[in-house]
C-alpha positions in Angstrom: 153.9 341.0 10.3 152.3 342.1 7.0 149.8 344.4 8.8 152.7 346.1 10.5 154.5 346.6 7.2 151.4 348.1 5.6 151.0 350.5 8.5 154.7 351.5 8.4 154.6 352.0 4.6 151.5 354.3 5.0 153.3 356.3 7.8 156.5 356.4 5.8 154.9 357.5 2.6 152.9 360.2 4.2 156.0 361.4 6.2 158.0 361.5 3.0 155.5 363.6 1.1 154.9 366.0 4.1 158.6 366.5 4.5 159.1 367.2 0.8 156.2 369.7 0.8 157.7 371.3 3.9 161.0 371.7 2.1 159.3 373.3 -0.9 157.4 375.7 1.4 160.6 376.7 3.3 162.6 377.1 0.1 159.8 379.2 -1.4 159.8 381.4 1.8 163.6 381.8 1.9 164.1 382.0 -1.8 160.9 383.5 -3.3 162.5 384.2 -6.6 163.2 380.5 -7.3 160.5 380.6 -10.0 162.6 383.1 -12.1 165.8 381.1 -12.4 166.5 377.7 -13.9 168.4 376.4 -10.8 165.6 377.1 -8.4 163.0 375.6 -10.7 165.2 372.5 -11.0 165.5 372.1 -7.3 161.7 372.2 -6.8 161.1 369.9 -9.8 163.6 367.4 -8.2 161.6 367.6 -5.0 158.4 367.0 -6.9 159.9 363.9 -8.6 160.8 362.6 -5.1 157.1 362.6 -4.3 156.1 360.4 -7.2 156.8 357.0 -5.7 155.4 357.7 -2.2 152.3 359.3 -3.7 151.6 356.3 -5.9 152.2 354.0 -3.0 149.7 355.9 -0.9 147.1 355.6 -3.7 147.6 351.8 -3.7 147.7 351.4 0.1 144.8 353.6 1.1 142.4 352.9 -1.8 141.1 349.5 -2.6 142.3 349.2 -6.2 141.1 346.6 -8.5 143.4 344.9 -11.0 142.7 347.5 -13.7 143.5 350.4 -11.4 146.6 348.8 -10.1 147.8 348.3 -13.7 147.1 351.9 -14.5 149.1 353.1 -11.4 151.9 350.8 -12.4 152.0 352.2 -15.9 152.1 355.8 -14.6 155.0 354.8 -12.4 156.8 353.1 -15.3 156.4 356.1 -17.6 157.6 358.5 -14.9 160.6 356.3 -13.9 161.7 355.5 -17.4 160.9 358.8 -19.3 159.8 361.8 -17.3 162.2 361.7 -14.4 165.4 360.8 -16.5 164.5 363.5 -19.0 163.9 366.0 -16.2 167.2 365.1 -14.5 169.1 365.3 -17.8 167.7 368.8 -18.4 168.6 369.7 -14.8 172.2 368.6 -15.4 172.4 370.8 -18.4 171.0 373.8 -16.5 173.5 373.2 -13.6 176.4 372.7 -16.0 175.6 376.0 -17.8 175.3 377.8 -14.5 178.6 376.5 -13.3 180.3 377.7 -16.5 178.8 381.2 -16.6 177.9 383.7 -14.0 174.8 384.8 -15.9 172.4 382.4 -14.2 173.8 382.7 -10.7 176.1 380.7 -8.6 175.6 377.1 -7.7 174.5 376.6 -4.1 178.0 375.3 -3.0 179.6 378.4 -4.4 181.5 379.0 -7.6 182.7 376.0 -9.5 186.1 376.2 -11.2 186.4 373.2 -13.5 189.7 374.3 -15.0 191.6 374.9 -11.8 193.6 372.1 -10.2 192.1 370.8 -7.0 194.2 370.9 -3.8 
């Protein structure tokens, strides 16, 4: 059973990373100006964050890591999960909030957001 789990974790991790890279490629093709605006950059950054855990899992599954390397990978994951990703998502929230409040940075993907209008 454990061998099956390892194989499925390898396949799942690779599939996750390939699908995220595919999304970034399609988004870049369909919206080539994403690098110029904060919303587009935040979408791609979010996709990159989504690759962190599968990428580190791949490292640990495919390469024979000794105890020291495993500890290093664990600390990288801890720093990313507790600091980099929350900080990035907080900044992303600020960017999206600002964009929903002003038309200067473009519309949100779901259309205009009207916070002050009553919902129906």
